[in-house]
Phi, psi and omega in degrees: 000126181249138177241138173258116186253129182254147177226149179293334186251358183220165178286156177296146175224162185256133176241144181248129175266101186272349183250137176303327180295323179293322178293323180291343180288352179244073183299137178079002182291320184268141174286164177263132173263112185250143177256118187259132178238116184240125178291143178250354184098154179069018179088358180264155179228152171255133182235138177202163180262141180227130177262129184224148174284136179303337181278349181295145178273166176300324180297319180294321178297320177301316182294326177291322177292324177302318180296325182282318189257344180078014178262128181306137185298330181287351176262006183252144169232136185249139180229123185254142174226114178288142183253359184273351179233125181296136179085007178297144181250157178291149176219149181288132176267120180275157189284324192264012178238155182285159176299321181298315182290340179263011175060037172274123187248169181303135180088002181296148173263123179255109177267132185256127171263137183244121179301132173081005180280131179274142178252171175278174183291147179284147178267157179291143176294127183296336181272319185257340183078004182271151176254132181301137183247002179228168187298320184296306184288331175298315179298317181294321182294331180274322191251341183061230181297337181284346180291135179284356173267353191300329181296339184261005183287139178229136177262164181094215183296142177290142175286150173301150186301329182288350178263350179266072194218169169244135187292147177276356177128162179288155179301144178232138178287129184261354181115170185260356181273153183291324182233129179288163176295151180294150182238160176301146181277122180278165183300319181299323179294319181295320179300314181292324181295315181289341181283345183277146178271140175084171181290152179287149178286162175304136183294144178240152176302146182237146170236135188278138169272112186253350182245118178208171177221160182216159180209150178272125182233056176067267182275346181234156164247131184248138177246133184242129169248111187259155179292337180295327184251332181227063187298318183296318180293316180294320178295323179293332180291340181051233178265354179072019185253357184236034177083011180289332186241135177219134179233129174254126184250140171232173181301328179222028182204163175204158175219117175263131178233123177245121187272117170263188184295313188243356181202175179246139169273133188227134168240119183235122179240123187243353183234051179299134192299316181236167181288146174241170180254099188306318185289348179251005176277155183205171177225162178215139177249122172260104191309123178075000183243304184195165168243128183245127174255128180250112182263117179281121179291142173287323176232136189270064169246165185290134174264130175258344176222151179269317186238148173281146180291156175283143179242000000 
């Protein structure tokens, strides 16, 4: 490694760092050489090398890939796999943190997931003869190690569907009052309100369901509210056969209402990333375990995000 050192009183001269330890004494000095893999559809990929500063955020890398490929950065998801350690697994690159803080190292392979990209049909497994029936295994069957789902593959017994999920977020304290203050009515709420027949019922106090998880299941996206995280809401749902549970569906929104004795538990989603088919959506209550919402996709491509960010 050669450095050109400047002085106010002398001409520049070149110094050589012959020891790896000396090079390590200058953290962040060297750029990262990343190998980018972007799907083009039909099972083909575009591959190219990208040099990035370790201080760059995931969002900036997305924008640089957008310039090269012409795909909007908000439709991209990045997954990094370091190649300097055997057995390294892929990990999701978040937008607001630097590559360095996410332990992305020189030589990493960055696999790009594209929202809404259709894939070709999955091939049968040569050992079992089975064809993958969900988004994760379909991707793995076509791409193998190149699949951005590969890090999540598990052999042996299949996991229960409620475990093949992405978390809705850490628990948040909602306050100590029984009913929150009223909020401005958003457009999604108005659409759903006008879609209902007959006059609205007397308003009841509401408590928000803030913990949920979701997973892509080919033609449907499923949302899970489990008793482990929302025990009071799930218990209030009982068996869901006597009017305890009500769901209002819109093309890009939904509202789940679970009736307790003195108030309602509510999960309201207003910025669903892609369109759903309201009349084909449904829910199921597993008594004492979970409430499952099944969102029928309007178009059957893989979802990498459930909600669009607020702007």
